[in-house]
C-alpha angles and dihedrals in degrees: 000000000000127000108301123184122196100236137154096164109059094181090056090051094047092048091063100033138083129175136211143152127255138245138199120253117235125177097347104138098210092057137060110259109258094024117150117233136165114281089235093235095115116182132185112270108260117227091241092055091046090054091052090051095049109109119237116229091253094059109122112248090231090067097040130109116211128185106214149169106229120205115279113249109254101200096300122119117262089240091069099037091095092088090067092044099068101262116070089187094057114126120231108229099186135241136305122205121208130192119226121279099018114156088209128001112204116104131198093225093193090060098030092231136112116259099211119209110351149156123255117229108195093130097039094216127186118234096268093053098039094103092054100060128119119276127233122238117204131182124193108232092186148171086182133031121258141183137236110215116206133186119231093215115075126227096249092055092049092046091053092049095049098039105030097164102045107015091128089064094050136095104225108239143183088254090064089062091046091052092045093052094042088056089060101259113143121237120187121213134189129204123211120203116229121191120204109292093026126105149164141233111215141162094245091169089059105036131054107248151148140169124257140191095184112157093008121126098204131058121250135210122203128196120209139204130180119214150105118284128179115233108276096017089133128039110274123223093207105026114062114217 
């Protein structure tokens, strides 16, 4: 299943989106060697590409990206906010702080280097179940704006390409994308701008992704939950209810 975004207002999606290709990191000390990052040649999202990204109604929620405005905390701790977010069983994962103007934001703290675009692996799903994992909800707590970057090629497709003889026995991994890109295969990515108070729900175990504060002058903090949300559980910024 490719990248699908729940969208009924294509102009609203295009206004906050850009797209680019990716490249492989070599000899850049702040990144893991071989990491995949955006090429940097961001372009406005063409209408034709936006139409391809728009999710059909039959798209499974577990593979869907939604751009949302979560409820504003009203004094309660973020850990218990899930009950007002449509999944009372959602797990609070914590917060991530990003400095201004970071091309990508996720660090491998053990190595002290940035991961680049990657897959999450909370659910540790085998190839055949990879599209049925939980999605991640994020909200930008500010003070600056930030982006979510998402790959248009899903983890199952990449796993099949990299491991054609035994993909069904594999656990799709970030390294599959790194190998795929290093072999010269193009991967398109989009970035979606999120102002403070805005957020997304995305299958980050299924789609290549990372945060970004590129071009922003203020730092940004994001809070994250992992759970299962029906389509439309939270107010959409690009899909009127």
